C-alpha positions in Angstrom: 28.0 -21.8 -57.7 31.1 -24.0 -56.4 32.2 -27.1 -57.8 34.3 -28.7 -54.7 35.3 -32.1 -53.1 32.4 -33.7 -51.2 32.4 -33.3 -47.3 30.9 -35.9 -44.8 28.1 -33.6 -43.8 27.2 -33.4 -47.7 26.4 -37.3 -47.7 22.7 -37.2 -47.0 22.1 -34.8 -49.8 24.1 -36.7 -52.1 22.0 -39.8 -51.3 19.1 -37.8 -52.1 20.5 -36.9 -55.4 21.4 -40.5 -56.2 17.5 -41.0 -55.5 16.6 -38.9 -58.5 19.1 -40.8 -60.7 18.3 -44.2 -59.8 14.4 -43.7 -60.2 15.4 -42.9 -63.8 17.3 -45.9 -64.2 15.2 -49.2 -64.4 18.4 -51.4 -63.4 19.0 -49.5 -60.1 17.0 -49.5 -56.7 16.7 -46.6 -54.5 17.9 -47.4 -51.1 19.2 -44.5 -49.2 21.3 -46.7 -46.8 23.0 -48.5 -49.4 23.7 -45.3 -51.2 25.0 -43.8 -48.0 27.3 -46.5 -47.5 28.7 -46.4 -51.0 29.4 -42.6 -50.8 31.0 -43.2 -47.7 33.4 -46.0 -48.9 34.6 -43.5 -51.6 34.9 -40.3 -49.4 36.8 -42.4 -46.6 39.2 -44.2 -49.3 40.5 -41.8 -51.7 42.2 -44.5 -53.5 38.7 -45.7 -54.3 37.6 -42.7 -55.9 36.6 -39.0 -55.4 33.0 -37.0 -54.9 32.5 -33.8 -56.3 29.5 -31.5 -55.7 28.1 -28.0 -57.1 27.3 -26.2 -53.9 25.3 -23.2 -54.5 25.9 -22.1 -50.9 22.0 -23.0 -49.8 22.1 -26.6 -51.3 24.0 -29.4 -52.9 22.4 -29.1 -56.4 24.5 -31.7 -58.3 27.3 -34.4 -57.8 29.5 -36.8 -59.9 32.0 -39.3 -58.6 35.4 -40.7 -60.3 36.1 -44.5 -59.5 39.7 -45.4 -59.9 41.3 -48.7 -61.5 44.0 -49.7 -63.5 43.8 -50.7 -67.4 46.2 -53.8 -68.4 45.6 -52.6 -71.8 47.1 -49.2 -71.4 49.3 -50.4 -68.5 48.1 -47.3 -66.7 45.5 -45.7 -64.1 42.1 -44.8 -65.5 38.5 -43.6 -63.9 35.2 -44.7 -64.4 32.7 -41.4 -64.2 29.8 -42.1 -62.5 26.6 -40.7 -61.1 26.4 -37.5 -62.9 23.5 -36.0 -61.5 21.9 -32.2 -60.9 18.8 -31.9 -59.1 15.4 -30.9 -60.9 15.8 -27.3 -59.8 19.4 -26.8 -60.8 19.2 -28.2 -64.5 19.8 -26.2 -67.4 22.4 -24.2 -65.8 25.4 -25.8 -66.8 25.9 -27.6 -63.8 26.5 -30.8 -65.1 28.9 -29.5 -67.5 31.1 -28.1 -64.4 31.2 -31.1 -62.6 32.0 -33.3 -65.5 34.8 -30.8 -66.2 36.1 -31.0 -62.8 36.2 -34.7 -62.7 38.1 -34.9 -65.7 40.4 -32.2 -64.7 41.2 -34.3 -61.6 41.3 -37.7 -63.5 44.3 -36.1 -65.3 46.3 -34.3 -62.6 45.9 -37.9 -61.0 47.4 -39.5 -64.0 44.4 -41.2 -65.6 44.8 -42.1 -69.4 41.2 -42.7 -69.8 37.9 -42.2 -68.2 35.0 -44.3 -69.2 31.0 -44.2 -68.5 27.7 -45.6 -69.3 24.4 -44.4 -69.8 21.2 -45.7 -70.7 20.7 -46.2 -74.3 17.8 -43.7 -74.6 19.3 -40.9 -72.5 20.2 -38.9 -75.6 20.6 -35.7 -73.9 23.2 -37.1 -71.4 25.1 -38.8 -74.6 25.2 -35.3 -76.2 26.7 -33.8 -73.2 29.2 -36.5 -72.9 30.1 -36.3 -76.6 30.6 -32.5 -76.3 33.4 -33.2 -74.0 34.9 -35.7 -76.4 33.7 -38.9 -75.1 33.2 -41.3 -78.1 30.8 -44.6 -78.3 32.5 -47.9 -77.7 31.6 -50.7 -79.3 32.2 -52.8 -76.0 28.7 -54.1 -74.7 28.3 -53.8 -70.9 27.5 -57.2 -68.9 26.9 -57.6 -65.1 26.4 -60.3 -62.8 25.3 -59.8 -59.3 26.9 -61.5 -56.3 25.7 -62.5 -53.1 22.2 -62.0 -53.7 19.3 -64.7 -53.0 
Protein backbone atom coordinates (compact mmCIF):
# COMPACT_ATOMS: atom_id res chain seq x y z
CA UNK A 1 0.00 0.00 0.00
CA UNK A 2 1.38 3.37 -1.00
CA UNK A 3 0.11 6.65 0.43
CA UNK A 4 0.76 9.36 -2.13
CA UNK A 5 -0.51 12.64 -3.51
CA UNK A 6 -3.49 12.27 -5.82
CA UNK A 7 -3.09 12.57 -9.58
CA UNK A 8 -5.62 13.86 -12.12
CA UNK A 9 -6.29 10.31 -13.32
CA UNK A 10 -7.30 9.31 -9.76
CA UNK A 11 -10.18 11.77 -9.58
CA UNK A 12 -12.97 9.52 -10.93
CA UNK A 13 -12.09 6.86 -8.33
CA UNK A 14 -11.97 9.53 -5.62
CA UNK A 15 -15.42 10.78 -6.62
CA UNK A 16 -16.60 7.17 -6.24
CA UNK A 17 -15.10 7.01 -2.75
CA UNK A 18 -16.84 10.25 -1.84
CA UNK A 19 -20.07 8.55 -2.89
CA UNK A 20 -19.54 5.94 -0.14
CA UNK A 21 -18.88 8.69 2.39
CA UNK A 22 -21.77 10.95 1.42
CA UNK A 23 -24.24 8.05 1.41
CA UNK A 24 -23.46 7.69 5.14
CA UNK A 25 -23.85 11.39 5.98
CA UNK A 26 -27.41 12.73 6.10
CA UNK A 27 -26.32 16.32 5.37
CA UNK A 28 -24.42 15.40 2.20
CA UNK A 29 -25.62 14.62 -1.31
CA UNK A 30 -23.99 12.24 -3.76
CA UNK A 31 -23.43 14.20 -6.98
CA UNK A 32 -20.43 12.80 -8.84
CA UNK A 33 -20.11 15.86 -11.09
CA UNK A 34 -20.06 18.22 -8.09
CA UNK A 35 -17.59 15.96 -6.31
CA UNK A 36 -15.32 15.90 -9.38
CA UNK A 37 -15.44 19.72 -9.60
CA UNK A 38 -14.43 20.02 -5.94
CA UNK A 39 -11.62 17.50 -6.29
CA UNK A 40 -10.32 19.27 -9.41
CA UNK A 41 -10.32 22.61 -7.57
CA UNK A 42 -8.16 21.16 -4.79
CA UNK A 43 -5.82 19.30 -7.14
CA UNK A 44 -5.34 22.27 -9.47
CA UNK A 45 -4.88 24.88 -6.73
CA UNK A 46 -2.39 23.59 -4.15
CA UNK A 47 -2.82 26.72 -2.05
CA UNK A 48 -6.37 25.51 -1.34
CA UNK A 49 -5.33 22.07 -0.15
CA UNK A 50 -4.00 18.62 -0.88
CA UNK A 51 -5.46 15.23 -1.73
CA UNK A 52 -3.82 12.01 -0.56
CA UNK A 53 -4.71 8.49 -1.68
CA UNK A 54 -4.05 4.96 -0.57
CA UNK A 55 -2.99 3.15 -3.75
CA UNK A 56 -2.89 -0.67 -3.70
CA UNK A 57 -1.39 -0.81 -7.17
CA UNK A 58 -4.69 -2.10 -8.55
CA UNK A 59 -7.09 0.46 -7.10
CA UNK A 60 -7.41 3.52 -4.93
CA UNK A 61 -8.64 2.15 -1.60
CA UNK A 62 -8.85 5.37 0.40
CA UNK A 63 -8.46 9.12 0.43
CA UNK A 64 -8.19 12.15 2.66
CA UNK A 65 -7.88 15.83 1.94
CA UNK A 66 -6.49 18.84 3.75
CA UNK A 67 -7.88 22.31 3.17
CA UNK A 68 -5.79 25.31 4.19
CA UNK A 69 -6.84 28.55 5.83
CA UNK A 70 -5.55 31.04 8.41
CA UNK A 71 -6.45 31.23 12.09
CA UNK A 72 -6.55 34.78 13.41
CA UNK A 73 -6.56 33.28 16.90
CA UNK A 74 -3.21 31.60 16.30
CA UNK A 75 -1.92 34.08 13.75
CA UNK A 76 -0.88 31.12 11.64
CA UNK A 77 -1.78 28.76 8.86
CA UNK A 78 -4.13 25.92 9.87
CA UNK A 79 -5.72 22.98 8.09
CA UNK A 80 -9.09 21.29 7.97
CA UNK A 81 -9.00 17.51 7.63
CA UNK A 82 -11.80 16.41 5.31
CA UNK A 83 -13.19 13.36 3.58
CA UNK A 84 -11.39 10.52 5.33
CA UNK A 85 -12.78 7.49 3.52
CA UNK A 86 -11.65 3.92 2.92
CA UNK A 87 -13.41 1.69 0.40
CA UNK A 88 -15.42 -1.12 2.01
CA UNK A 89 -13.00 -3.80 0.77
CA UNK A 90 -10.03 -1.93 2.27
CA UNK A 91 -11.38 -1.39 5.77
CA UNK A 92 -9.79 -2.89 8.84
CA UNK A 93 -6.28 -2.80 7.37
CA UNK A 94 -5.00 0.44 8.89
CA UNK A 95 -5.45 2.43 5.68
CA UNK A 96 -7.38 5.23 7.39
CA UNK A 97 -4.61 5.57 9.97
CA UNK A 98 -1.96 5.75 7.26
CA UNK A 99 -3.92 8.45 5.42
CA UNK A 100 -4.39 10.54 8.56
CA UNK A 101 -0.73 10.15 9.47
CA UNK A 102 0.33 11.43 6.03
CA UNK A 103 -2.10 14.35 6.20
CA UNK A 104 -0.83 15.37 9.64
CA UNK A 105 2.77 15.09 8.47
CA UNK A 106 2.04 17.29 5.48
CA UNK A 107 0.19 19.88 7.55
CA UNK A 108 3.13 20.12 9.93
CA UNK A 109 5.66 20.42 7.09
CA UNK A 110 3.57 23.27 5.65
CA UNK A 111 3.68 25.14 8.95
CA UNK A 112 0.12 24.51 10.10
CA UNK A 113 -0.38 25.10 13.81
CA UNK A 114 -3.72 23.29 14.09
CA UNK A 115 -5.73 20.67 12.24
CA UNK A 116 -9.48 20.55 12.80
CA UNK A 117 -12.17 18.17 11.60
CA UNK A 118 -15.83 17.39 12.05
CA UNK A 119 -17.53 14.04 12.29
CA UNK A 120 -21.07 12.85 12.71
CA UNK A 121 -22.03 12.64 16.40
CA UNK A 122 -22.84 8.93 16.13
CA UNK A 123 -19.66 7.93 14.25
CA UNK A 124 -17.94 6.56 17.33
CA UNK A 125 -15.49 4.43 15.34
CA UNK A 126 -14.13 7.50 13.51
CA UNK A 127 -14.02 9.48 16.75
CA UNK A 128 -11.89 6.81 18.38
CA UNK A 129 -9.55 6.84 15.41
CA UNK A 130 -9.15 10.62 15.58
CA UNK A 131 -8.60 10.50 19.34
CA UNK A 132 -5.83 7.93 18.80
CA UNK A 133 -3.99 10.64 16.84
CA UNK A 134 -4.38 13.17 19.64
CA UNK A 135 -7.45 15.01 18.37
CA UNK A 136 -9.57 16.38 21.19
CA UNK A 137 -13.26 17.22 21.22
CA UNK A 138 -13.98 20.89 20.81
CA UNK A 139 -16.62 22.76 22.75
CA UNK A 140 -17.47 24.63 19.55
CA UNK A 141 -20.76 23.84 17.80
CA UNK A 142 -20.84 23.71 14.02
CA UNK A 143 -23.30 25.83 12.05
CA UNK A 144 -23.72 26.28 8.33
CA UNK A 145 -25.73 28.31 5.87
CA UNK A 146 -26.00 27.24 2.26
CA UNK A 147 -25.66 30.06 -0.28
CA UNK A 148 -26.80 30.33 -3.87
CA UNK A 149 -29.62 27.79 -3.63
CA UNK A 150 -33.20 28.48 -4.59
